[in-house]
C-alpha positions in Angstrom: 19.7 -3.4 -86.6 19.0 -0.8 -89.3 16.5 2.1 -88.6 14.4 0.8 -91.5 14.0 -2.6 -89.9 13.1 -0.9 -86.7 10.4 1.1 -88.4 8.9 -2.1 -89.8 8.9 -3.8 -86.4 7.2 -0.8 -84.8 4.5 -0.4 -87.5 3.7 -4.2 -87.4 3.4 -3.9 -83.6 1.1 -0.9 -84.0 -1.1 -2.6 -86.5 -1.6 -5.6 -84.3 1.1 -8.0 -85.5 1.5 -9.4 -82.0 -1.9 -11.0 -82.1 -2.9 -11.3 -85.8 -1.6 -11.2 -89.3 -0.9 -7.8 -90.8 -1.1 -7.4 -94.6 1.7 -6.1 -96.7 -0.7 -3.4 -98.0 -1.4 -2.1 -94.5 2.4 -1.8 -93.9 2.9 -0.2 -97.3 0.2 2.5 -96.7 1.3 3.1 -93.1 4.9 3.7 -94.0 4.3 5.3 -97.4 6.6 2.8 -99.1 6.2 0.8 -102.3 4.8 -2.7 -102.1 8.0 -4.2 -103.4 10.0 -2.6 -100.6 7.6 -4.2 -98.0 8.1 -7.6 -99.6 11.9 -7.3 -99.4 11.9 -6.1 -95.8 9.5 -8.7 -94.7 11.8 -11.4 -96.1 14.7 -9.9 -94.1 12.6 -9.9 -90.8 11.6 -13.5 -91.4 15.3 -14.5 -92.0 16.3 -12.7 -88.8 13.6 -14.7 -86.9 11.7 -11.6 -86.0 8.6 -12.3 -88.0 6.6 -15.1 -89.6 5.0 -14.5 -93.0 2.1 -16.6 -94.4 1.5 -16.1 -98.1 -1.9 -14.4 -98.8 -2.5 -14.0 -95.0 0.1 -11.6 -93.8 2.9 -11.1 -91.3 3.1 -11.4 -87.6 5.9 -11.0 -85.1 7.7 -13.9 -83.4 8.3 -13.8 -79.6 11.7 -12.3 -80.3 10.2 -9.8 -82.7 7.6 -8.7 -80.1 10.3 -8.3 -77.5 12.4 -6.0 -79.8 9.4 -4.1 -81.0 8.2 -3.4 -77.4 11.5 -1.9 -76.5 11.6 0.2 -79.7 8.0 1.4 -79.2 8.7 2.2 -75.5 11.7 4.4 -76.3 10.0 6.1 -79.3 6.7 6.9 -77.6 8.4 8.2 -74.4 10.2 10.7 -76.5 7.1 11.6 -78.4 5.3 12.2 -75.1 8.2 14.4 -73.9 8.3 16.5 -77.1 4.6 17.1 -77.1 4.0 17.7 -73.3 7.2 19.4 -72.4 8.3 21.2 -75.6 5.0 21.9 -77.2 5.6 20.0 -80.5 2.6 19.5 -82.7 1.6 15.8 -82.8 2.4 15.4 -86.5 5.9 16.8 -86.1 7.3 14.6 -83.3 8.0 11.4 -85.2 11.3 12.3 -86.9 12.9 13.9 -83.8 11.7 11.0 -81.6 13.3 8.7 -84.1 16.7 10.3 -83.6 16.4 10.5 -79.8 15.4 6.9 -79.3 18.7 5.7 -80.9 21.1 7.9 -79.0 19.6 7.8 -75.5 21.0 5.4 -72.9 18.8 3.1 -70.9 19.6 5.2 -67.8 18.3 8.3 -69.6 15.2 6.5 -70.7 14.4 5.5 -67.1 14.8 9.1 -65.9 12.7 10.3 -68.8 10.0 7.8 -67.8 10.1 9.0 -64.2 10.0 12.6 -65.3 6.9 12.0 -67.4 5.3 10.2 -64.4 5.3 6.8 -66.2 2.8 7.4 -69.0 0.9 4.5 -70.3 0.0 6.0 -73.7 1.7 8.4 -76.1 0.0 11.6 -77.6 -1.5 9.7 -80.5 -3.0 7.1 -78.2 -0.5 4.2 -78.6 0.4 2.1 -75.6 3.7 2.5 -73.9 5.2 -0.7 -72.4 6.7 -0.1 -69.0 10.3 -1.0 -68.2 9.3 -4.6 -67.4 7.6 -4.9 -70.8 4.1 -4.9 -69.3 1.2 -3.1 -71.0 -2.4 -3.4 -72.0 -2.8 -4.5 -75.6 -4.2 -1.9 -77.9 -7.6 -2.5 -79.6 -7.5 -2.8 -83.4 -11.1 -1.9 -84.5 -10.8 0.8 -87.2 -13.3 3.5 -88.1 -13.7 2.1 -91.6 -15.3 -1.0 -90.1 -17.8 0.8 -87.9 -21.4 0.3 -89.0 -23.8 3.0 -90.1 -25.6 4.4 -87.1 -23.0 3.1 -84.7 -21.5 5.4 -82.0 -17.8 5.0 -81.3 -15.0 6.8 -79.5 -11.7 7.7 -81.2 -9.0 5.7 -79.3 -5.7 6.2 -81.2 -4.1 7.1 -84.5 -1.4 5.4 -86.5 1.9 7.3 -86.1 2.1 8.6 -89.7 3.0 12.2 -90.5 0.6 12.6 -93.4 -2.3 11.1 -91.5 -1.7 13.2 -88.4 -1.5 16.3 -90.5 -4.8 15.4 -92.2 -6.5 14.8 -88.8 -5.2 18.1 -87.5 -6.7 19.8 -90.5 -10.1 18.3 -90.0 -9.7 18.7 -86.2 -10.5 15.1 -85.3 -9.1 14.2 -81.8 -8.6 11.3 -79.6 -11.5 11.0 -77.3 -14.0 12.4 -79.8 -17.3 10.4 -79.7 -18.6 9.9 -83.3 -21.8 8.7 -84.8 -21.3 7.0 -88.2 -23.7 8.6 -90.7 -22.8 6.6 -93.8 -20.1 5.0 -95.9 -19.9 6.3 -99.5 -19.6 3.5 -102.2 -16.5 2.7 -104.2 -14.1 3.4 -101.3 -15.5 6.9 -100.9 -15.3 8.9 -97.7 -17.1 8.0 -94.5 -19.5 10.7 -93.1 -19.5 11.1 -89.4 -21.0 13.4 -86.7 -19.1 14.5 -83.6 -21.6 13.9 -80.9 -20.4 16.7 -78.6 -20.8 19.5 -81.1 -23.1 18.0 -83.7 -20.6 18.9 -86.4 -20.7 16.6 -89.5 -17.6 15.9 -91.5 -16.2 13.3 -94.0 -13.2 11.2 -93.3 -11.3 9.7 -96.3 -11.5 6.0 -96.8 -7.8 5.5 -96.4 -7.5 7.6 -93.2 -10.5 5.7 -91.7 -8.4 2.5 -91.8 -5.8 4.1 -89.5 -8.1 5.7 -86.9 -8.7 3.1 -84.2 -12.0 3.3 -82.3 -13.7 1.6 -79.4 
């Protein structure tokens, strides 16, 4: 399987494609690729029996696609956890090196890495890590963009996207932050929030708010 196919499986998994339909637009924005490229790759995944595509509804993973995605996600996120916790990588810088390491590591090495890290259940950006038996608690998929004005939510996880993680580092928004939604600007404008702990107010871009998951 090509690295590109693997990237698509991982992002569909991350966006909730094990339980619901994920739109081509969501995939396009998350991977920073053109819409035409998404359409082409989705067709390949469907042909390989890894995904099902319903026109105007979106794409979801088949049982085989879920199985492959779970293993890819496990390997990738274990390496991300190691790079951040043991080597001091910044969160936005781990993806590319984790991508290399996940492809060259043996299963024996992955088992030792998992044990060394004390069997983490979530990676540094909040994503779930399936255990060696494929067991895990499914991530929630409520996004900041859909939170109502006046609602209080807690930041749960971020999409594993370099540009997004760099942006969130710049505005100092972190997993675990409790937020009060002040208001949504019209015409896909930013969302104004307040961090409950500090009282600090800030604006989060409309696009980024679709890739910040909250509970």
